[in-house]
C-alpha beads as a LAMMPS data file, in Angstrom:
LAMMPS data file: protein, C-alpha beads

341 atoms
340 bonds

1 atom types
1 bond types

-500.0 500.0 xlo xhi
-500.0 500.0 ylo yhi
-500.0 500.0 zlo zhi

Masses

1 110.0

Atoms # bond

1 1 1 341.543 425.701 46.800
2 1 1 337.993 425.606 45.507
3 1 1 338.536 422.240 43.960
4 1 1 340.329 420.996 47.192
5 1 1 337.345 422.020 49.297
6 1 1 334.993 420.415 46.911
7 1 1 336.977 417.154 46.881
8 1 1 337.146 417.278 50.746
9 1 1 333.327 417.741 50.898
10 1 1 332.575 414.759 48.553
11 1 1 335.084 412.579 50.331
12 1 1 333.290 413.493 53.560
13 1 1 329.982 412.459 52.133
14 1 1 331.402 409.027 50.958
15 1 1 332.957 408.371 54.379
16 1 1 329.589 409.343 56.109
17 1 1 327.643 407.054 53.718
18 1 1 330.031 404.263 54.412
19 1 1 329.826 404.777 58.131
20 1 1 326.112 404.685 58.077
21 1 1 326.219 401.542 55.955
22 1 1 328.550 399.729 58.563
23 1 1 326.472 401.093 61.444
24 1 1 323.130 399.854 60.036
25 1 1 324.283 396.337 58.967
26 1 1 323.522 393.452 61.034
27 1 1 327.138 391.979 61.182
28 1 1 326.142 388.318 61.755
29 1 1 323.745 388.073 58.942
30 1 1 326.284 389.800 56.685
31 1 1 329.083 387.229 57.690
32 1 1 326.758 384.242 57.074
33 1 1 325.890 385.454 53.687
34 1 1 329.559 386.103 52.631
35 1 1 330.513 382.722 53.807
36 1 1 327.915 381.195 51.377
37 1 1 329.383 382.758 48.184
38 1 1 329.661 380.569 45.235
39 1 1 332.937 381.978 43.703
40 1 1 332.327 380.355 40.311
41 1 1 329.245 382.586 39.722
42 1 1 331.350 385.486 40.906
43 1 1 334.107 384.592 38.276
44 1 1 331.455 384.420 35.556
45 1 1 330.012 387.898 36.696
46 1 1 333.499 389.263 36.513
47 1 1 333.914 388.098 32.958
48 1 1 330.593 389.389 31.738
49 1 1 331.234 392.926 33.385
50 1 1 334.746 393.162 31.994
51 1 1 333.179 392.413 28.439
52 1 1 330.561 395.067 28.935
53 1 1 333.140 397.668 29.850
54 1 1 335.217 396.926 26.825
55 1 1 332.216 397.352 24.599
56 1 1 331.901 401.075 25.968
57 1 1 334.809 401.871 23.707
58 1 1 333.006 400.764 20.540
59 1 1 330.154 403.203 21.208
60 1 1 332.508 406.065 21.820
61 1 1 334.410 405.249 18.580
62 1 1 331.062 405.570 16.690
63 1 1 330.266 408.891 18.273
64 1 1 333.798 410.204 17.594
65 1 1 333.622 409.356 13.931
66 1 1 330.561 411.546 13.553
67 1 1 332.894 414.495 14.496
68 1 1 335.436 413.368 12.008
69 1 1 337.787 412.085 14.668
70 1 1 339.302 408.657 13.991
71 1 1 340.703 406.878 17.004
72 1 1 341.649 403.300 16.823
73 1 1 339.656 400.720 18.901
74 1 1 342.716 399.891 20.944
75 1 1 343.140 403.528 21.857
76 1 1 339.518 404.025 22.736
77 1 1 339.744 400.791 24.911
78 1 1 342.747 402.266 26.684
79 1 1 341.154 405.604 27.300
80 1 1 337.886 404.049 28.377
81 1 1 339.507 401.990 31.101
82 1 1 341.632 404.874 32.211
83 1 1 338.446 406.832 32.793
84 1 1 336.970 404.051 34.774
85 1 1 340.089 403.715 36.886
86 1 1 340.149 407.449 37.720
87 1 1 336.408 407.448 38.508
88 1 1 336.622 404.466 40.756
89 1 1 340.185 404.688 42.403
90 1 1 341.384 408.399 42.339
91 1 1 339.245 410.875 44.167
92 1 1 340.213 414.442 43.299
93 1 1 339.444 417.336 41.173
94 1 1 340.510 415.633 38.019
95 1 1 337.675 413.119 37.219
96 1 1 337.996 410.244 34.903
97 1 1 335.690 411.547 32.169
98 1 1 337.613 414.903 32.135
99 1 1 340.842 413.107 31.815
100 1 1 339.510 410.724 29.132
101 1 1 338.430 413.979 27.260
102 1 1 341.733 415.503 27.598
103 1 1 343.599 412.535 26.395
104 1 1 341.379 411.945 23.198
105 1 1 342.237 415.709 22.255
106 1 1 345.749 414.531 22.001
107 1 1 344.724 412.186 19.143
108 1 1 342.547 415.044 17.442
109 1 1 343.373 417.791 15.158
110 1 1 343.664 421.153 17.019
111 1 1 340.403 422.624 15.475
112 1 1 338.515 419.464 16.559
113 1 1 339.437 419.351 20.199
114 1 1 336.401 420.714 21.651
115 1 1 334.302 418.443 19.495
116 1 1 336.511 415.348 20.828
117 1 1 335.810 416.532 24.392
118 1 1 332.133 416.805 23.772
119 1 1 331.981 413.135 22.585
120 1 1 332.601 412.047 26.114
121 1 1 329.651 413.950 27.436
122 1 1 327.375 412.652 24.543
123 1 1 328.623 409.107 25.060
124 1 1 327.594 409.477 28.815
125 1 1 324.173 410.842 27.789
126 1 1 323.503 408.192 25.319
127 1 1 324.436 405.579 27.745
128 1 1 322.036 407.080 30.398
129 1 1 319.160 407.330 28.066
130 1 1 319.604 403.809 26.852
131 1 1 320.028 402.468 30.225
132 1 1 316.722 404.257 31.493
133 1 1 314.913 403.038 28.434
134 1 1 315.869 399.331 29.162
135 1 1 314.787 399.824 32.773
136 1 1 311.483 401.436 31.538
137 1 1 310.668 398.469 29.313
138 1 1 311.609 396.016 32.115
139 1 1 309.328 397.766 34.573
140 1 1 306.271 396.867 32.496
141 1 1 306.964 393.157 33.462
142 1 1 307.133 393.363 37.178
143 1 1 304.518 393.376 40.003
144 1 1 304.087 395.701 42.912
145 1 1 306.999 394.302 44.921
146 1 1 309.231 396.947 43.753
147 1 1 307.741 399.721 45.747
148 1 1 308.613 401.989 48.767
149 1 1 306.277 402.911 51.595
150 1 1 306.157 406.582 52.132
151 1 1 304.519 407.684 55.332
152 1 1 301.154 409.527 54.493
153 1 1 301.630 409.013 50.841
154 1 1 301.090 405.230 50.445
155 1 1 303.233 403.007 48.266
156 1 1 305.644 404.575 45.763
157 1 1 306.228 402.428 42.834
158 1 1 309.946 402.418 41.525
159 1 1 308.692 402.200 37.958
160 1 1 307.383 405.699 38.394
161 1 1 310.826 407.067 39.246
162 1 1 312.211 405.204 36.033
163 1 1 309.651 406.912 33.885
164 1 1 310.159 410.290 35.461
165 1 1 313.851 410.128 34.954
166 1 1 313.519 408.987 31.295
167 1 1 311.029 411.812 30.596
168 1 1 313.625 414.346 32.010
169 1 1 316.327 412.932 29.779
170 1 1 314.155 413.104 26.701
171 1 1 313.325 416.889 27.477
172 1 1 316.963 417.658 27.817
173 1 1 317.794 415.934 24.554
174 1 1 314.850 417.577 22.803
175 1 1 316.081 421.010 23.878
176 1 1 319.565 420.291 22.385
177 1 1 318.375 418.686 19.075
178 1 1 314.906 420.315 18.198
179 1 1 315.057 423.308 15.970
180 1 1 311.610 424.415 17.094
181 1 1 312.120 423.943 20.744
182 1 1 315.501 425.911 20.539
183 1 1 313.905 428.880 18.644
184 1 1 311.171 429.100 21.253
185 1 1 313.762 429.244 24.052
186 1 1 315.978 431.619 22.055
187 1 1 319.104 429.581 22.519
188 1 1 320.951 431.300 19.720
189 1 1 319.978 434.722 20.926
190 1 1 321.152 433.967 24.459
191 1 1 324.543 432.793 23.141
192 1 1 324.846 435.954 21.164
193 1 1 324.536 438.076 24.353
194 1 1 327.324 436.337 26.069
195 1 1 331.029 437.596 25.981
196 1 1 332.785 436.859 22.708
197 1 1 335.260 434.089 23.791
198 1 1 332.691 432.563 26.084
199 1 1 330.215 432.679 23.349
200 1 1 332.587 431.039 20.812
201 1 1 333.376 428.066 22.983
202 1 1 329.692 427.464 24.013
203 1 1 328.608 427.724 20.330
204 1 1 331.204 425.281 19.338
205 1 1 329.995 422.810 21.994
206 1 1 326.492 423.497 20.932
207 1 1 327.279 422.761 17.144
208 1 1 329.222 419.662 18.228
209 1 1 326.164 418.327 20.009
210 1 1 323.653 419.374 17.370
211 1 1 325.593 417.486 14.557
212 1 1 324.169 414.179 16.028
213 1 1 320.648 415.299 14.884
214 1 1 321.871 414.396 11.294
215 1 1 323.133 410.986 12.213
216 1 1 320.282 408.989 13.542
217 1 1 321.568 405.751 12.278
218 1 1 324.673 406.276 14.586
219 1 1 322.532 407.212 17.477
220 1 1 320.214 404.158 17.019
221 1 1 323.319 401.918 16.801
222 1 1 324.733 403.559 19.949
223 1 1 321.445 402.842 21.774
224 1 1 321.560 399.231 20.526
225 1 1 324.917 398.877 21.919
226 1 1 324.021 400.443 25.184
227 1 1 321.286 397.889 25.535
228 1 1 323.804 395.183 25.146
229 1 1 326.399 396.750 27.445
230 1 1 323.626 397.312 30.098
231 1 1 322.265 393.701 29.489
232 1 1 325.673 392.203 30.154
233 1 1 326.484 394.417 33.110
234 1 1 323.053 393.594 34.766
235 1 1 323.294 389.859 33.907
236 1 1 326.718 390.118 35.949
237 1 1 324.813 391.676 38.768
238 1 1 322.126 389.010 38.673
239 1 1 324.880 386.393 38.722
240 1 1 326.216 387.966 41.985
241 1 1 322.695 387.719 43.493
242 1 1 322.709 383.867 42.521
243 1 1 326.218 383.518 43.948
244 1 1 324.733 384.622 47.342
245 1 1 321.646 382.289 46.728
246 1 1 319.161 385.043 46.476
247 1 1 316.647 382.867 44.642
248 1 1 313.728 385.192 44.838
249 1 1 315.633 387.930 42.787
250 1 1 315.006 387.899 39.139
251 1 1 316.883 389.288 36.190
252 1 1 313.974 391.651 35.267
253 1 1 314.132 393.087 38.802
254 1 1 317.844 393.772 38.391
255 1 1 317.098 395.523 35.063
256 1 1 314.883 398.051 36.925
257 1 1 317.023 398.489 40.174
258 1 1 320.495 398.914 38.778
259 1 1 319.782 401.760 36.298
260 1 1 318.119 403.807 39.239
261 1 1 321.199 403.053 41.377
262 1 1 323.713 404.165 38.551
263 1 1 321.595 407.327 37.881
264 1 1 321.641 408.342 41.506
265 1 1 325.326 407.632 41.790
266 1 1 326.038 409.748 38.701
267 1 1 323.848 412.580 40.229
268 1 1 325.889 412.715 43.332
269 1 1 329.532 413.242 42.342
270 1 1 331.100 411.252 44.992
271 1 1 334.321 409.655 43.514
272 1 1 333.226 406.287 42.280
273 1 1 329.826 406.525 43.936
274 1 1 331.542 405.000 47.037
275 1 1 328.986 404.661 49.814
276 1 1 326.218 405.907 47.635
277 1 1 325.945 402.763 45.413
278 1 1 326.202 400.646 48.551
279 1 1 323.416 402.316 50.416
280 1 1 321.176 402.240 47.429
281 1 1 321.859 398.575 46.845
282 1 1 320.912 397.916 50.610
283 1 1 317.634 399.745 50.330
284 1 1 316.545 398.501 46.890
285 1 1 317.593 394.957 46.940
286 1 1 316.091 394.346 50.411
287 1 1 312.579 394.675 48.619
288 1 1 313.379 391.708 46.279
289 1 1 315.554 389.516 48.329
290 1 1 312.895 389.173 51.129
291 1 1 309.742 390.814 49.726
292 1 1 307.585 389.840 52.825
293 1 1 310.147 391.215 55.421
294 1 1 312.699 393.577 53.662
295 1 1 314.135 394.714 56.861
296 1 1 315.400 391.217 57.573
297 1 1 317.441 391.321 54.396
298 1 1 319.810 394.227 55.084
299 1 1 322.761 392.073 55.924
300 1 1 322.260 389.989 52.659
301 1 1 321.888 393.194 50.576
302 1 1 325.164 394.685 51.989
303 1 1 326.934 391.398 51.132
304 1 1 325.669 391.961 47.596
305 1 1 326.785 395.673 47.566
306 1 1 330.317 394.366 48.660
307 1 1 330.565 391.950 45.782
308 1 1 329.287 394.636 43.415
309 1 1 332.014 397.013 44.581
310 1 1 334.707 394.400 44.350
311 1 1 333.640 393.751 40.657
312 1 1 333.534 397.410 39.721
313 1 1 337.079 397.869 41.104
314 1 1 338.652 394.707 39.640
315 1 1 337.237 395.501 36.211
316 1 1 338.662 399.157 36.453
317 1 1 342.229 398.056 37.316
318 1 1 343.426 397.767 33.655
319 1 1 342.927 401.568 33.482
320 1 1 345.939 402.124 35.911
321 1 1 348.334 401.034 33.189
322 1 1 347.628 404.022 30.948
323 1 1 348.897 406.752 33.188
324 1 1 351.743 404.289 34.237
325 1 1 352.903 403.878 30.605
326 1 1 351.151 406.854 29.028
327 1 1 353.418 409.777 30.057
328 1 1 352.286 413.091 31.347
329 1 1 349.267 413.508 33.622
330 1 1 347.684 416.914 33.388
331 1 1 346.231 419.230 35.836
332 1 1 342.674 420.425 35.630
333 1 1 343.891 423.976 34.549
334 1 1 346.031 422.604 31.921
335 1 1 343.130 420.370 30.493
336 1 1 340.881 423.344 30.233
337 1 1 343.546 425.295 28.361
338 1 1 344.334 422.633 26.005
339 1 1 340.846 421.779 25.117
340 1 1 339.239 425.167 24.962
341 1 1 342.364 427.234 24.018

Bonds

1 1 1 2
2 1 2 3
3 1 3 4
4 1 4 5
5 1 5 6
6 1 6 7
7 1 7 8
8 1 8 9
9 1 9 10
10 1 10 11
11 1 11 12
12 1 12 13
13 1 13 14
14 1 14 15
15 1 15 16
16 1 16 17
17 1 17 18
18 1 18 19
19 1 19 20
20 1 20 21
21 1 21 22
22 1 22 23
23 1 23 24
24 1 24 25
25 1 25 26
26 1 26 27
27 1 27 28
28 1 28 29
29 1 29 30
30 1 30 31
31 1 31 32
32 1 32 33
33 1 33 34
34 1 34 35
35 1 35 36
36 1 36 37
37 1 37 38
38 1 38 39
39 1 39 40
40 1 40 41
41 1 41 42
42 1 42 43
43 1 43 44
44 1 44 45
45 1 45 46
46 1 46 47
47 1 47 48
48 1 48 49
49 1 49 50
50 1 50 51
51 1 51 52
52 1 52 53
53 1 53 54
54 1 54 55
55 1 55 56
56 1 56 57
57 1 57 58
58 1 58 59
59 1 59 60
60 1 60 61
61 1 61 62
62 1 62 63
63 1 63 64
64 1 64 65
65 1 65 66
66 1 66 67
67 1 67 68
68 1 68 69
69 1 69 70
70 1 70 71
71 1 71 72
72 1 72 73
73 1 73 74
74 1 74 75
75 1 75 76
76 1 76 77
77 1 77 78
78 1 78 79
79 1 79 80
80 1 80 81
81 1 81 82
82 1 82 83
83 1 83 84
84 1 84 85
85 1 85 86
86 1 86 87
87 1 87 88
88 1 88 89
89 1 89 90
90 1 90 91
91 1 91 92
92 1 92 93
93 1 93 94
94 1 94 95
95 1 95 96
96 1 96 97
97 1 97 98
98 1 98 99
99 1 99 100
100 1 100 101
101 1 101 102
102 1 102 103
103 1 103 104
104 1 104 105
105 1 105 106
106 1 106 107
107 1 107 108
108 1 108 109
109 1 109 110
110 1 110 111
111 1 111 112
112 1 112 113
113 1 113 114
114 1 114 115
115 1 115 116
116 1 116 117
117 1 117 118
118 1 118 119
119 1 119 120
120 1 120 121
121 1 121 122
122 1 122 123
123 1 123 124
124 1 124 125
125 1 125 126
126 1 126 127
127 1 127 128
128 1 128 129
129 1 129 130
130 1 130 131
131 1 131 132
132 1 132 133
133 1 133 134
134 1 134 135
135 1 135 136
136 1 136 137
137 1 137 138
138 1 138 139
139 1 139 140
140 1 140 141
141 1 141 142
142 1 142 143
143 1 143 144
144 1 144 145
145 1 145 146
146 1 146 147
147 1 147 148
148 1 148 149
149 1 149 150
150 1 150 151
151 1 151 152
152 1 152 153
153 1 153 154
154 1 154 155
155 1 155 156
156 1 156 157
157 1 157 158
158 1 158 159
159 1 159 160
160 1 160 161
161 1 161 162
162 1 162 163
163 1 163 164
164 1 164 165
165 1 165 166
166 1 166 167
167 1 167 168
168 1 168 169
169 1 169 170
170 1 170 171
171 1 171 172
172 1 172 173
173 1 173 174
174 1 174 175
175 1 175 176
176 1 176 177
177 1 177 178
178 1 178 179
179 1 179 180
180 1 180 181
181 1 181 182
182 1 182 183
183 1 183 184
184 1 184 185
185 1 185 186
186 1 186 187
187 1 187 188
188 1 188 189
189 1 189 190
190 1 190 191
191 1 191 192
192 1 192 193
193 1 193 194
194 1 194 195
195 1 195 196
196 1 196 197
197 1 197 198
198 1 198 199
199 1 199 200
200 1 200 201
201 1 201 202
202 1 202 203
203 1 203 204
204 1 204 205
205 1 205 206
206 1 206 207
207 1 207 208
208 1 208 209
209 1 209 210
210 1 210 211
211 1 211 212
212 1 212 213
213 1 213 214
214 1 214 215
215 1 215 216
216 1 216 217
217 1 217 218
218 1 218 219
219 1 219 220
220 1 220 221
221 1 221 222
222 1 222 223
223 1 223 224
224 1 224 225
225 1 225 226
226 1 226 227
227 1 227 228
228 1 228 229
229 1 229 230
230 1 230 231
231 1 231 232
232 1 232 233
233 1 233 234
234 1 234 235
235 1 235 236
236 1 236 237
237 1 237 238
238 1 238 239
239 1 239 240
240 1 240 241
241 1 241 242
242 1 242 243
243 1 243 244
244 1 244 245
245 1 245 246
246 1 246 247
247 1 247 248
248 1 248 249
249 1 249 250
250 1 250 251
251 1 251 252
252 1 252 253
253 1 253 254
254 1 254 255
255 1 255 256
256 1 256 257
257 1 257 258
258 1 258 259
259 1 259 260
260 1 260 261
261 1 261 262
262 1 262 263
263 1 263 264
264 1 264 265
265 1 265 266
266 1 266 267
267 1 267 268
268 1 268 269
269 1 269 270
270 1 270 271
271 1 271 272
272 1 272 273
273 1 273 274
274 1 274 275
275 1 275 276
276 1 276 277
277 1 277 278
278 1 278 279
279 1 279 280
280 1 280 281
281 1 281 282
282 1 282 283
283 1 283 284
284 1 284 285
285 1 285 286
286 1 286 287
287 1 287 288
288 1 288 289
289 1 289 290
290 1 290 291
291 1 291 292
292 1 292 293
293 1 293 294
294 1 294 295
295 1 295 296
296 1 296 297
297 1 297 298
298 1 298 299
299 1 299 300
300 1 300 301
301 1 301 302
302 1 302 303
303 1 303 304
304 1 304 305
305 1 305 306
306 1 306 307
307 1 307 308
308 1 308 309
309 1 309 310
310 1 310 311
311 1 311 312
312 1 312 313
313 1 313 314
314 1 314 315
315 1 315 316
316 1 316 317
317 1 317 318
318 1 318 319
319 1 319 320
320 1 320 321
321 1 321 322
322 1 322 323
323 1 323 324
324 1 324 325
325 1 325 326
326 1 326 327
327 1 327 328
328 1 328 329
329 1 329 330
330 1 330 331
331 1 331 332
332 1 332 333
333 1 333 334
334 1 334 335
335 1 335 336
336 1 336 337
337 1 337 338
338 1 338 339
339 1 339 340
340 1 340 341
């Protein structure tokens, strides 16, 4: 019942966000912008985005091998697309990442099931750190146009937000990986004070994360892969802006804007970021579509948000084939028992 209530609440948030988006969009400007779409650019964007999503599986395979878990590239691609499909199409208590973690445990030895599930989290964390790192570097090459006017506080530069998020992620990473920081925070002592079964599972998760401290080369390659994946994804977004004839929007600006949008959508667990991504696109891309009069670019930015949503959904559809041809689809309680127990 608790999971149903949570699902209902997040669905309500998504509906309200979409309702606000529709209400605040100038309909005529939106229609005019959509009519001008160059569909050849859209097809090129789809091809690049699809390639980027496929490369996600290669990064995950690297992280799995550190734990001594060997999954074929094809299996990793299947499970990656299944996770994308459930995240973007199937709102509910069973999220795509959780389901992906459960399926990979089916390809792992019983004593490595927790480690297999942990790789899904580590893969997501490496992706977020790499994404914000790319955005932080890109932010060094833009002017003041990417800023929000805050009443009584002046102009807030978006690059400050990027650097703040990156700093927070680095702090979390250091806490997990640094012996000295962990000793000061008494992580091991805290774990020992927990009930035995709970302590056993948390210690296993903790050990599975800390093992990456001894595999800097894998982490470096994973970050390079992340930069490539993010680069391809953001080129795809930039191609969508060009398909709508937004000539003032540059690739570097997209490099800063899109990671912020993806981090915000990840922080608000609305299924697929529906409504959240669209409203973020509307607010942030207005600043670069029409830098002089951002308020006049709302309809154009919403047209871009629609194309981005279509692209995300189309590139997630192959994941529907996994549950169709892959047999049993577990419940949340069954997944927790299988992974932990």
